[in-house]
C-alpha positions, 0 to 999 in steps of 0.5 A: 922167324921166331914163329917159324922156329916154334912151328917146326918144334911143334911139328917135331914134338907131335911126330915124336909123340905119335911115334911113341904112341904107335910103338906102345900099341898092343896089336892083340887089341887090334886083332880082337877088334878086327874079329869083332868088325869081321863079325859085323860084316860077315855074320851080322851082314852090316858091311857099311857099318863094318867099313866105318869101324875099320876106317876108325881102327886104321886111324889108330893102327897101321893095318895088317891083312891077315890071311884068313880075314883080309881086313884091309882088303875088305875095308877098301872094297866095302868103302868103295862100295858104300861111298865111304871116303878112303885115300884111293890110290894111296890105300890101294898101294898100301894094300899091294904092299900088304899082299905082296908076300902072299902065299899064292901067285894070283893074290891080286886077282880079287882087286883087279876091278878096284885097281883098274877103277882108280888107274892102277894097271898091271905095270903099276902093280908090278912097280909097287911090287918091285918097291916092296921087294927092294926094301926086303932085308937081303942079309936075313933073306939069305940067312933064312933061305939057308935055315929052311934048307937046313931044316927040311933036308934032314927031315926028308932024309930021316936023319934025326940026329942031324935034325936035332943039330940043325934045330939048334943052329936055327934057334941061334939064328932066330935068337940073333935075329930077335936081338938085332932086327926083331921078328923076321916077318914076311914084311921084312924077308918075304916068303921067297928065298934063294933059288925060289925056296919058300921061307916060312919062319913059323915052320922053323919056330914050330919045329922048335917045340920039342927042344930045350928052347921052348920056354925062351921062344914062348916068352919071346914070341908073345912080345911080337904078337903084341907088336904086330910082327907075328900073327897069333895063329903062328904063336898058337900053333907053336904052343899047341904043338908042344901041348900035344907032345906033352899029351895035355891037349891044346890051348888054342885049338890050332893043332887039332881038328875042331871036332877033336876039341872038347872044352870050346868055351875055355879054348875060345877064351884063350884064343880071344886073349891073343887075338884069334877069332873063336873056333866057330868064326874060324870055321866060317872063315876057312869055308869062305877061303876054300870057296874063294880059292875054288872060284 
């Protein structure tokens, strides 16, 4: 009995330790490592080495699957191709949940062969999608559906007084959400709101760039980049929109075409500091993305 109690206590302590350790992780380091591994894969053309490095990274960090890099999808694909062990069905189900809030309806198409290979048919994909959707925060989903309508309607009508008033209402919603739920990521509220309206929290945030709330958001949002809840691209777009407004150029190169950016060395340094790939690396990723979409 004493041995059993000791074993249970040990498991509880280990779980608590791992939980604390996970909370202390800085996802900027994760993003930086993903950029390095993506270069090993796509620039150095060492896919097997990239898969091994991804496997090691995902032991430490819960994976993300950024729109341009698709790091977790790449890992599973490469691991399968090069006979590197991965938790097949479990990993593929996790991938479905990461891809679920994707921005296009056929997000799963490149992974059909893998799903079929490991016994995941279209019905099982829909089932996993339903599981993911059932875990969304319906209160926040409703609130941000209203916020998107509130943000867009007066801009279309060019009612700038109402734009300013609604910006403040949306800021109060953002602040309340941060204080009570954390960042309203796509994993929490998805990308589709009421009546099929797209929800893009990053749009609501970027539209705050010319308000008195800029400094608060600048300091608050970097916390969510570090926690892994906010992609660095959204943070960079927000900051650069403000810098363009102030006619001070850009810091991260996210609001101007790369041809307009002069100080690439400093900008690449700034990009690395928040986990973004270099400008050259990003250009390659964009070209590959466009190529994939054409297919």
